VEXDOVEX-483252 format. One record per residue: x, y negated, z of N, C-alpha, C, CB in turn; residue in three letters; residue number from 1. Coordinates in steps of 0.2 Angstrom, whole numbers, always signed. Each point is the difference from the previous one (the first is absolute). Glycine has a CB too. Example, Ala and Ser with C-alpha at 12.3 -4.5 7.8 and 13.67 -1.06 7.14 Angstrom:
2
SITE/+66/+28/+39/-4/-6/+0/+4/-6/+0/-9/+6/+6/ALA/1
SITE/+7/-11/-10/+4/-6/+1/-4/-5/+3/+6/+3/-10/SER/2
REM end
This chain:
252
SITE/-2/-95/+29/-3/+7/+0/-8/-2/-1/+9/+6/+7/MET/1
SITE/-12/-3/-11/-7/-1/-1/-4/+7/+2/+1/-9/-9/LEU/2
SITE/-6/+8/+13/-3/+6/+3/-6/+2/-5/+3/-2/+12/PHE/3
SITE/-4/+8/-14/-5/+2/-5/-6/+0/+3/+8/+7/-6/ASP/4
SITE/-12/-12/+6/-7/-1/+2/+0/+1/+8/-4/+5/-11/LYS/5
SITE/+5/+1/+13/-1/+1/+8/+7/-2/+3/-8/+10/-2/ASP/6
SITE/+11/-12/-2/+7/-2/+2/+2/-7/-1/+3/+11/-2/ASP/7
SITE/+8/-21/+1/+3/-5/+1/+7/-2/-2/-7/+1/+6/GLY/8
SITE/+14/-8/-10/+5/-1/-5/+7/+0/+3/-8/-7/-5/PRO/9
SITE/+12/+11/+2/+7/+0/+1/+4/+1/-5/-2/+5/+10/ALA/10
SITE/+6/-6/-11/+5/+1/-5/+5/+0/-4/-6/-1/+2/ALA/11
SITE/+8/+3/-5/+6/+1/-3/+5/-3/-3/-7/+6/+0/GLY/12
SITE/+10/-9/-1/+4/-4/-3/+7/+2/-1/-6/-7/+5/GLY/13
SITE/+8/+13/-5/+7/+2/-1/+1/+1/-7/+0/+6/+10/LYS/14
SITE/+7/-8/-12/+1/+1/-8/+4/+6/-1/+0/-12/-1/ILE/15
SITE/-2/+16/-4/+4/+6/-1/+2/+1/-7/-7/+5/+9/CYS/16
SITE/+13/-4/-10/+2/+2/-7/-1/+7/-2/+9/-9/+1/LEU/17
SITE/-14/+10/-4/-3/+7/-1/+2/+3/-7/-9/-2/+8/CYS/18
SITE/+10/+8/-8/+1/+4/-6/-6/+5/+0/+12/-1/-1/VAL/19
SITE/-16/+1/-5/-6/+4/+0/+2/+7/-1/-6/-9/-5/CYS/20
SITE/+4/+14/+9/+1/+7/+0/-6/+3/-1/+10/-1/+7/ILE/21
SITE/-11/+4/-13/-6/+3/-2/+0/+8/+1/-2/-9/-8/GLN/22
SITE/+8/+12/+7/+1/+7/+0/+7/+1/+4/-7/+2/-11/TYR/23
SITE/+7/+4/+14/+6/+2/+3/+2/+7/-2/-2/-8/+10/ALA/24
SITE/+8/+9/-11/+2/+7/-3/+3/+4/+6/+2/-5/-11/MET/25
SITE/-4/+11/+11/+3/+5/+5/+2/+6/-5/-6/-3/+11/VAL/26
SITE/+13/+3/-12/+2/+5/-5/-3/-2/-7/+1/+9/+8/GLY/27
SITE/-5/-5/-11/-3/-2/-6/-8/-1/+1/+9/+6/-7/HIS/28
SITE/-11/-7/+13/-7/-1/+1/-2/-7/+3/+0/+13/+3/VAL/29
SITE/-5/-15/-6/-3/-7/+2/-3/+1/+6/-1/-4/-12/LEU/30
SITE/+2/-1/+17/-4/+1/+7/-7/-3/-1/+11/-1/+6/ILE/31
SITE/-12/-4/-11/-6/-2/-1/-4/+5/-4/+3/-12/+1/GLU/32
SITE/-8/+15/+2/-4/+5/-3/-7/-1/-1/+8/+8/+5/LEU/33
SITE/-11/-6/-11/-7/-1/-1/-3/+6/+4/+1/-6/-11/LEU/34
SITE/-6/+5/+16/-3/+5/+3/-6/+2/-4/+4/-5/+11/ILE/35
SITE/-8/+0/-13/-6/+2/-4/+1/+1/-7/-7/-6/+8/GLY/36
SITE/+3/+9/-12/+1/+0/-7/-5/-4/-4/+4/+11/+2/GLN/37
SITE/-8/-15/+1/-5/-4/-3/+3/-7/-3/-8/+5/+8/ASN/38
SITE/+15/-6/-6/+3/-7/-2/+1/+1/-8/+5/-2/+11/SER/39
SITE/-3/+8/-13/+2/+1/-7/-7/-1/-4/+10/+7/+2/ILE/40
SITE/-15/-3/+0/-6/-1/-3/-3/-7/+0/-2/+12/+3/ALA/41
SITE/+3/-15/+2/-3/-7/+0/+3/-5/-5/-2/+2/+13/ALA/42
SITE/+9/-1/-13/+4/-4/-5/-2/+2/-7/+9/-1/+8/LEU/43
SITE/-10/+7/-10/-3/+2/-6/-6/-3/-2/+6/+11/+1/LYS/44
SITE/-11/-11/+4/-6/-3/-1/-1/-8/+0/-4/+11/+5/LYS/45
SITE/+10/-14/-3/+0/-7/+0/-4/-3/+6/+2/+0/-12/GLY/46
SITE/-2/+4/+17/-4/-3/+6/+4/-5/+4/-6/+11/+1/MET/47
SITE/+2/-16/+1/+3/-6/+3/+1/+2/+8/-6/-8/-8/LYS/48
SITE/+12/+6/+10/+1/+2/+7/-3/-6/+4/+11/+5/-2/LYS/49
SITE/-16/-3/+6/-4/-5/+4/+4/-2/+6/-11/+6/-4/VAL/50
SITE/+14/-1/+8/+4/-2/+6/+5/+5/+1/-10/-5/+5/LEU/51
SITE/+16/+2/-3/+6/+4/+2/+2/-2/+7/+4/+1/-11/THR/52
SITE/-4/+4/+16/+2/-1/+7/+6/+4/+1/-12/-2/+4/ILE/53
SITE/+17/-1/-2/+6/+4/+3/+0/+0/+7/+7/-4/-10/SER/54
SITE/-8/+10/+13/+0/+1/+7/+8/+2/+2/-12/+4/+1/LEU/55
SITE/+14/-9/+3/+7/+1/+2/+1/+3/+8/+3/-10/-8/VAL/56
SITE/+0/+15/+9/+1/+2/+7/+6/-4/+3/-4/+12/-3/ARG/57
SITE/+2/-15/+9/+5/-4/+3/+7/+4/+1/-9/-6/+6/HIS/58
SITE/+14/+2/-5/+7/+3/+1/+1/+4/+7/+4/-9/-7/GLY/59
SITE/+1/+12/+8/+2/+4/+6/+0/-5/+6/+7/+8/-7/HIS/60
SITE/-10/-5/+12/-1/-4/+6/+5/+1/+6/-12/+1/-3/VAL/61
SITE/+14/-6/+7/+4/+1/+6/-4/+3/+5/+7/-10/-3/HIS/62
SITE/-5/+16/+5/-4/+4/+5/+4/+4/+4/-9/+0/-8/ASN/63
SITE/+14/-3/+12/+4/+4/+4/-3/+4/+5/+8/-9/-1/PRO/64
SITE/-14/+8/+3/-3/+4/+5/-4/+6/-3/-1/-10/+7/GLY/65
SITE/+2/+11/-14/-3/+5/-3/-8/+1/+2/+12/+6/-1/ALA/66
SITE/-16/-11/+0/-7/+1/+2/-4/-1/-6/+2/-5/+11/VAL/67
SITE/-8/+8/-11/-5/-1/-6/-3/-7/+2/-2/+13/-2/PHE/68
SITE/+4/-18/-2/-2/-7/+2/-6/-2/-3/+11/-2/+0/TYR/69
SITE/-14/+5/-5/-7/-1/-2/-1/-8/-1/-4/+11/+5/GLY/70
SITE/-1/-13/-1/-2/-7/-1/+4/-4/+6/-11/+3/-6/ARG/71
SITE/+15/+0/+10/+3/-4/+5/+4/-6/-3/+1/+10/+7/LEU/72
SITE/-1/-16/-3/+3/-6/-2/+8/+1/+0/-10/-7/+5/PRO/73
SITE/+13/+3/-9/+7/+0/-1/+2/+5/-5/+2/-3/+12/GLY/74
SITE/+4/+7/-11/+2/+5/-5/+1/-3/-7/-6/+9/+7/PHE/75
SITE/+11/-13/-7/+2/-3/-7/+5/+4/-3/-2/-11/+4/GLY/76
SITE/+4/+9/-10/+5/+4/-4/+7/+0/+3/-7/-4/-10/LEU/77
SITE/+10/+9/+9/+7/+0/+1/+4/-1/-6/-2/+9/+9/ASP/78
SITE/+9/-9/-9/+4/-2/-5/-2/+4/-7/+9/-3/+8/ALA/79
SITE/-10/+9/-7/-2/+5/-5/-6/-2/-3/+6/+9/+5/GLN/80
SITE/-11/-11/-1/-7/-2/-2/+0/-6/-4/-4/+5/+10/GLY/81
SITE/+9/-10/-8/+0/-6/-3/+3/+1/-7/+2/-6/+11/LEU/82
SITE/+3/+10/-12/+2/+2/-7/-5/+3/-4/+11/+1/+5/GLN/83
SITE/-15/+3/-2/-5/+4/-4/-5/-6/-2/+1/+11/+6/GLU/84
SITE/-3/-15/-2/-5/-6/-2/+3/-4/-5/-4/+0/+11/ALA/85
SITE/+10/-1/-11/+4/-4/-5/+0/+3/-7/+7/-5/+9/GLN/86
SITE/-6/+12/-9/-1/+4/-6/-7/+0/-3/+10/+7/+4/ARG/87
SITE/-15/-7/+1/-7/+0/-3/-1/-7/-3/-4/+8/+9/ALA/88
SITE/+7/-13/-6/-1/-7/-3/+3/+0/-7/-1/-5/+12/GLY/89
SITE/+7/+7/-12/+3/+0/-7/-4/+4/-5/+11/-1/+6/ARG/90
SITE/-13/+7/-4/-4/+4/-5/-6/-3/-2/+4/+10/+6/ALA/91
SITE/-7/-15/-2/-6/-3/-2/+1/-7/-4/-6/+5/+10/LEU/92
SITE/+12/-7/-10/+2/-6/-3/-1/+0/-7/+9/-2/+8/HIS/93
SITE/-13/-3/-11/-1/+0/-7/-7/+4/-2/+12/-1/-2/GLY/94
SITE/-15/+3/+7/-6/+4/-1/-7/-4/+0/+6/+9/+5/LYS/95
SITE/-5/-16/-5/-5/-5/+0/-5/+2/+6/+1/-1/-13/ASN/96
SITE/+2/+1/+18/-4/+1/+6/-5/-6/+2/+9/+8/+4/ILE/97
SITE/-15/-7/-4/-4/-6/+2/-1/-1/+7/-6/+3/-11/ALA/98
SITE/+6/+2/+15/-1/-1/+7/+4/+5/+4/-11/-6/-2/ALA/99
SITE/+13/+5/+8/+3/+4/+5/-4/+1/+6/+12/-2/-5/VAL/100
SITE/-14/+8/+7/-4/+1/+6/+4/+5/+5/-11/-2/-7/PHE/101
SITE/+10/+2/+13/+3/+4/+5/-5/+2/+5/+11/-5/-3/ALA/102
SITE/-9/+11/+6/-3/+1/+7/+2/-5/+5/+0/+12/-3/SER/103
SITE/-4/-13/+8/+2/-5/+5/+6/+2/+4/-11/-4/+0/PRO/104
SITE/+14/+10/+0/+5/+2/+4/+7/-2/-2/-7/+10/+3/LEU/105
SITE/+11/-11/+2/+6/-4/-1/+4/+3/-6/+1/-3/+12/LEU/106
SITE/+0/+10/-12/+4/+3/-5/-2/-1/-7/+3/+9/+9/ARG/107
SITE/-10/-9/-10/-3/-2/-6/+1/-7/-2/-8/+9/+2/ALA/108
SITE/+7/-13/+2/+1/-7/-1/+8/-2/-2/-10/-3/+8/ARG/109
SITE/+14/+6/-5/+7/-1/-1/+2/+3/-7/+3/+1/+12/GLN/110
SITE/-6/+5/-14/+1/+3/-6/-3/-5/-6/+0/+12/+5/THR/111
SITE/-6/-15/-3/-3/-4/-5/+4/-6/-2/-11/+5/+4/ALA/112
SITE/+14/-8/+1/+4/-6/-1/+6/+1/-5/-4/-4/+12/ARG/113
SITE/+6/+10/-11/+6/+1/-5/-3/+0/-7/+6/+7/+8/GLU/114
SITE/-12/-4/-9/-4/+0/-6/-1/-7/-3/-5/+11/+3/ILE/115
SITE/+2/-15/+2/-1/-7/-2/+6/-3/-3/-8/-1/+9/LEU/116
SITE/+14/+2/-6/+6/-3/-2/+2/+1/-7/+4/+0/+12/ALA/117
SITE/-6/+6/-14/+2/+3/-7/-5/-1/-5/+7/+8/+6/CYS/118
SITE/-13/-10/-4/-6/+0/-5/-2/-7/-2/-3/+11/+4/THR/119
SITE/+5/-16/+1/-2/-7/-1/-7/-1/+2/+7/+0/-10/GLY/120
SITE/-10/+5/+13/-7/-1/+4/+2/-4/+6/-5/+10/-5/VAL/121
SITE/+1/-16/+6/+2/-4/+6/-4/+1/+6/+1/-8/-8/ARG/122
SITE/-6/+12/+8/-4/+1/+6/-1/+7/+2/-6/-11/-2/GLN/123
SITE/+7/+13/+8/-2/+7/+2/-7/+0/+3/+13/+3/+2/LEU/124
SITE/-17/+2/-5/-6/+1/+2/-1/+6/+5/-4/-6/-11/ARG/125
SITE/+1/+6/+16/-1/+6/+5/-7/+3/-1/+9/-6/+8/ILE/126
SITE/-9/+12/-8/-6/+4/+0/+0/+5/+5/-2/-3/-12/SER/127
SITE/-3/+3/+17/+0/+6/+5/-2/+6/-4/-3/-8/+9/ARG/128
SITE/+0/+8/-15/-2/+6/-3/+6/+4/-2/-10/-5/-4/LEU/129
SITE/+16/+2/+5/+7/+4/-2/+3/+2/+6/+1/-7/-10/LEU/130
SITE/-3/+6/+16/+3/+2/+6/+1/+7/+1/-4/-10/+5/THR/131
SITE/+9/+12/+0/+1/+7/+2/-6/+4/+2/+12/-4/+3/GLU/132
SITE/-11/+10/-3/-6/+5/+2/-1/-1/+8/+3/+8/-10/VAL/133
SITE/-9/-8/+12/-2/+0/+7/+1/+7/+2/-8/-11/-1/HIS/134
SITE/+13/+12/+5/+1/+7/+2/+1/+1/+8/+5/+2/-11/SER/135
SITE/-7/+4/+13/+0/+1/+7/+7/+2/+2/-11/+5/+0/ALA/136
SITE/+16/-5/-5/+7/+2/+2/+4/-7/+1/-1/+11/-7/PHE/137
SITE/-2/-16/+6/+4/-7/+1/+3/+0/+7/-8/-5/-8/GLU/138
SITE/+15/+3/+7/+4/-1/+6/+3/+7/+3/-8/-10/+3/GLY/139
SITE/+6/+15/-6/+3/+7/+3/+6/+2/-4/-12/+3/+3/ARG/140
SITE/+16/+1/+0/+6/+2/-4/-1/+2/-7/+5/+3/+11/PRO/141
SITE/+0/-5/-15/-1/+2/-7/+1/+8/-1/+5/-11/-3/SER/142
SITE/-2/+14/+8/+1/+7/+0/-7/+4/+0/+11/-1/+6/ALA/143
SITE/-16/-2/-2/-6/+3/+0/-4/+0/-7/-1/-4/+12/GLU/144
SITE/+2/-1/-15/-3/-1/-7/+4/+5/-5/-3/-12/+2/VAL/145
SITE/+9/+13/-1/+4/+5/-4/-2/+7/+2/+10/-8/-1/ASP/146
SITE/-12/+9/+7/-2/+7/+2/-7/+2/-3/+6/-2/+11/GLY/147
SITE/-10/-3/-13/-6/+2/-3/+0/-2/-8/-6/-2/+11/VAL/148
SITE/+12/+2/-13/+2/-1/-7/-4/-6/-3/+1/+12/-1/ARG/149
SITE/-1/-17/+5/-2/-7/-2/-8/+0/-1/+11/-2/-6/ASP/150
SITE/-14/+7/+9/-8/+0/+0/-2/-3/+6/+0/+11/-7/ASP/151
SITE/-1/-18/+6/-3/-4/+6/-8/+0/+0/+11/-7/+0/ILE/152
SITE/-14/+11/-5/-7/-1/-1/-4/+6/+3/+3/-6/-10/TYR/153
SITE/+0/+12/+9/-4/+6/+3/-1/+0/+7/+4/+7/-9/THR/154
SITE/-10/-7/+11/-2/+0/+8/+1/-7/+3/+4/+12/+0/GLY/155
SITE/-4/-17/-4/+1/-7/+3/-7/-2/+3/+9/-3/-9/ALA/156
SITE/-9/+0/+15/-6/-2/+3/-4/-5/-5/+5/+2/+12/PRO/157
SITE/-11/-2/-10/-5/-5/-4/+3/-7/+1/-10/+7/+2/ALA/158
SITE/+10/-11/-7/+2/-7/+0/+7/-1/-3/-7/-1/+10/GLY/159
SITE/+10/+6/-12/+6/+0/-3/-1/+2/-8/+7/+3/+11/PHE/160
SITE/-3/-6/-15/-1/+1/-7/+2/+7/-3/+2/-12/-1/GLU/161
SITE/-6/+14/-4/+1/+6/-4/+1/-2/-7/-8/+6/+7/GLN/162
SITE/+11/-2/-11/+2/-1/-7/-6/-4/-4/+8/+10/+1/PRO/163
SITE/-14/-8/+0/-5/-3/-4/-1/-7/+2/-6/+11/-1/ALA/164
SITE/+7/-13/+8/-1/-7/+2/+6/-4/-3/-5/+4/+11/ASP/165
SITE/+11/-1/-11/+6/-4/-3/-2/-1/-8/+8/+5/+8/ILE/166
SITE/-10/-1/-11/-2/-1/-7/-5/-5/-1/+4/+12/-3/VAL/167
SITE/-9/-11/+7/-6/-5/+0/+3/-7/+0/-8/+8/+5/ALA/168
SITE/+12/-10/+0/+2/-7/+1/+5/-2/-5/-2/+1/+12/ARG/169
SITE/+6/+4/-15/+5/-2/-5/-4/-1/-7/+9/+7/+6/ALA/170
SITE/-14/-3/-7/-4/-2/-6/-4/-6/+1/-1/+12/-2/ARG/171
SITE/-1/-14/+8/-3/-7/+1/+5/-5/-2/-7/+5/+10/GLY/172
SITE/+14/-4/-8/+5/-5/-2/+0/+0/-8/+7/+2/+11/PHE/173
SITE/-7/+4/-14/+0/+0/-7/-6/-4/-3/+6/+11/+0/VAL/174
SITE/-12/-10/+2/-6/-3/-3/+1/-8/+1/-7/+11/+3/GLN/175
SITE/+9/-13/+3/+1/-7/+1/+5/-3/-5/-2/+2/+12/ARG/176
SITE/+8/+2/-14/+5/-2/-5/-3/+0/-7/+9/+4/+8/MET/177
SITE/-14/+0/-9/-3/+0/-7/-4/-6/-1/+0/+13/+1/ARG/178
SITE/-3/-15/+4/-4/-6/+0/+4/-6/-1/-9/+5/+7/ARG/179
SITE/+14/-6/-3/+4/-6/+1/+6/+0/-5/-3/+0/+12/GLN/180
SITE/+6/+6/-15/+6/+0/-4/-1/+4/-6/+7/-2/+10/TYR/181
SITE/-13/+2/-13/-1/+4/-6/+5/-2/-6/-12/+0/+3/ALA/182
SITE/+15/+5/-6/+5/-1/-5/+7/-2/+3/-9/-3/-7/GLY/183
SITE/+10/+3/+13/+6/-1/+3/+4/+6/+3/-5/-12/+3/LYS/184
SITE/+11/+10/-1/+4/+5/+4/+2/-3/+7/+5/+5/-11/HIS/185
SITE/-7/-1/+16/+1/-2/+7/+5/+5/+3/-11/-7/+1/ILE/186
SITE/+14/+5/+4/+4/+4/+5/-3/+0/+7/+11/-2/-7/ALA/187
SITE/-11/+8/+10/-3/+0/+7/+5/+5/+4/-12/-3/-5/ALA/188
SITE/+14/+0/+10/+5/+4/+5/-4/+3/+5/+9/-7/-2/VAL/189
SITE/-9/+14/+3/-4/+4/+4/+4/+5/+3/-10/-3/-7/THR/190
SITE/+7/+9/+9/+3/+5/+4/-1/+7/-4/-2/-7/+11/HIS/191
SITE/+6/+11/-9/+1/+7/-3/-7/+3/-1/+11/+1/+4/GLY/192
SITE/-15/+1/+1/-6/+4/-1/-5/-4/-4/+3/+5/+11/ASP/193
SITE/-3/-11/-11/-5/-4/-4/+2/+2/-7/-2/-10/+8/ILE/194
SITE/+8/+9/-10/+2/+2/-7/-1/+7/-2/+9/-9/+1/ILE/195
SITE/-8/+14/+4/+0/+7/-1/-8/+2/-2/+10/+2/+8/VAL/196
SITE/-14/-5/-4/-7/+2/-1/-3/-3/-6/-1/+2/+12/PHE/197
SITE/+3/-8/-14/-2/-3/-6/+2/+4/-6/+1/-12/+6/MET/198
SITE/+6/+14/-6/+2/+5/-5/-5/+6/-1/+12/-4/+2/ILE/199
SITE/-13/+7/+4/-4/+6/+0/-7/-2/-3/+6/+5/+10/LEU/200
SITE/-9/-10/-8/-6/-2/-2/+0/-1/-8/-3/-6/+11/TRP/201
SITE/+8/+2/-13/+1/-1/-8/+1/+6/-4/+5/-11/+3/ALA/202
SITE/-2/+16/+1/+1/+7/-4/-6/+5/+1/+12/-2/+2/LYS/203
SITE/-17/-1/+2/-6/+4/+1/+2/+7/+4/-6/-5/-10/ALA/204
SITE/+11/+4/+15/+2/+5/+4/-3/+0/+7/+11/+1/-6/MET/205
SITE/-12/+4/+9/-4/+0/+7/+4/-5/+5/-4/+12/-2/PRO/206
SITE/+1/-16/+5/+3/-5/+5/+1/+4/+7/-6/-10/-6/LEU/207
SITE/+11/+15/+6/+1/+4/+5/+7/-2/+3/-8/+9/-4/THR/208
SITE/+10/-8/+10/+6/-1/+3/+5/+5/-3/-4/-4/+10/PRO/209
SITE/+2/+10/-12/+4/+5/-3/+3/-3/-7/-6/+9/+6/ALA/210
SITE/+3/-13/-9/+2/-2/-7/+4/-6/+1/-10/+4/-5/ASN/211
SITE/+11/-7/+11/+4/-6/+1/+8/+1/-2/-8/-3/+9/LYS/212
SITE/+11/+9/-8/+7/+0/-1/+1/+4/-7/+2/+0/+13/LEU/213
SITE/-7/+1/-17/+1/+4/-6/+0/-4/-6/-5/+10/+6/GLY/214
SITE/+7/-16/-6/-1/-4/-6/+5/+1/-5/-6/-8/+7/LEU/215
SITE/+11/+12/-6/+6/+0/-5/-2/+3/-7/+7/+2/+10/SER/216
SITE/-13/+2/-10/-2/+2/-6/-4/-5/-4/-1/+11/+5/ALA/217
SITE/-1/-17/-1/-3/-5/-3/+5/-6/-2/-11/+3/+6/SER/218
SITE/+17/-2/-6/+5/-5/-2/+3/-4/+6/-6/-1/-10/GLY/219
SITE/+4/+2/+16/+3/-3/+6/+6/+5/+2/-11/-6/+4/VAL/220
SITE/+17/+4/-6/+6/+5/+0/+1/+2/+7/+5/-5/-10/LEU/221
SITE/-5/+1/+15/+1/+1/+7/-5/+4/+3/+7/-10/+1/ASP/222
SITE/-13/+11/-4/-6/+3/+3/-4/-4/+4/+7/+10/+0/GLY/223
SITE/-4/-16/+2/-4/-5/+4/+3/-7/-3/-2/+8/+10/TYR/224
SITE/-2/-13/-10/+3/-7/-2/+6/-2/+4/-12/-3/-4/PRO/225
SITE/+17/+1/+1/+6/-2/+3/+0/-7/+3/+6/+8/-7/ALA/226
SITE/-3/-10/+12/+0/-7/+2/+2/-4/-6/+3/+3/+12/PRO/227
SITE/-6/-9/-13/+1/-4/-6/-2/+2/-7/+10/-3/+7/GLY/228
SITE/-13/+9/-7/-2/+3/-6/-7/-4/-3/+5/+11/+3/SER/229
SITE/-6/-11/-9/-5/-4/-3/-5/+5/-4/+7/-10/-1/ILE/230
SITE/-13/+11/+3/-5/+4/-3/-5/-5/-4/+2/+10/+9/THR/231
SITE/-2/-9/-15/-4/-5/-4/-7/+3/-3/+11/-6/-3/THR/232
SITE/-16/+3/+4/-7/+3/-2/-2/-5/-5/-3/+5/+11/PHE/233
SITE/+1/-2/-17/-3/-4/-6/-7/+2/-1/+12/-1/-5/THR/234
SITE/-16/-4/+5/-7/+1/-1/-2/-3/-7/-3/+0/+13/PHE/235
SITE/+0/+4/-17/-1/-2/-7/-7/-1/-2/+10/+6/-3/SER/236
SITE/-15/-6/+8/-7/-1/-1/-2/-4/+6/-2/+11/-7/THR/237
SITE/-5/-13/+6/-3/-3/+6/-4/+4/+4/-1/-10/-7/LEU/238
SITE/+1/+17/+6/-4/+4/+4/+3/+1/+7/-3/+6/-10/SER/239
SITE/-1/-7/+15/+3/+1/+7/+2/+7/+2/-7/-9/+3/PRO/240
SITE/+5/+14/-8/+1/+7/+2/+6/+2/-5/-12/+2/+3/ASP/241
SITE/+15/-6/-6/+6/+2/-5/+6/+2/+5/-4/-8/-9/GLU/242
SITE/+7/+14/+6/+6/+2/+3/+6/-3/-4/-6/+11/+4/LYS/243
SITE/+10/-15/+0/+5/-3/-4/+6/+4/-2/-3/-10/+6/PRO/244
SITE/+7/+8/-10/+7/+3/-2/+4/-2/+6/-2/+0/-13/ASP/245
SITE/+7/+4/+14/+5/-1/+6/+7/+1/-2/-9/+3/+8/VAL/246
SITE/+13/-8/-7/+7/+1/-1/+4/-1/+7/-1/-4/-12/ARG/247
SITE/+6/+8/+13/+4/-1/+6/+7/-1/-2/-7/+8/+6/TYR/248
SITE/+10/-13/-2/+7/-3/-1/+3/+0/+6/-3/-7/-10/LEU/249
SITE/+9/+10/+11/+5/-1/+5/+6/-4/-2/-4/+11/+5/LYS/250
SITE/+4/-18/-4/+5/-4/-2/+7/+2/+3/-8/-9/-1/PRO/251
SITE/+13/+9/-3/+7/+1/+2/+4/-6/-2/-2/+13/-1/VAL/252
REM end
């Protein structure tokens, strides 16, 4: 495991016989959906893809106490989560992944190791820029979060993260990847709200808690990124202000 700057080597070595899954069918509908419309225009203009980042949400977590675990230590994948991580790894097989990054939290690292096994990448790199949201609800019953419709931001005391803070650090990760992996495709295992607010940013939608659960119109069929889902951001220019195209895939 390599730590990304602020962060040190572990790694991977499992062998996985993988089948590349690019699309999944539900009825007659492809689950991999184009969220932005700029991809078609970019292809028509022959623009070069400068960077592709696939943000993977970690798999389902073993949480018998039904707590909002946030950044608490422990809380690894359960059997369902392991299967979701393996499906994500198979979906990324054959995608020429240049590097695999993960949040330092256990559930993200476990998910990332399944991706390593299927992509042939040898080292897992850890970045704290990908970690879970710093929230005042950490350690409290999940029912309390459900009671506020997953809005852990409104009225939060000073010192806890707001959506703009989350996007700022996620964009910091993107800029670092642009410098280090120009022209490459990387995978990064992170957490649901980080992915949600990056989608909202890419779509130029307000970074509000109210928009968190309304992503179905943007191609996220479940309304919120599913465990083990892959949201891919493609940057086609060198501009730091570019809004990338976004694709969402729920591997099956």
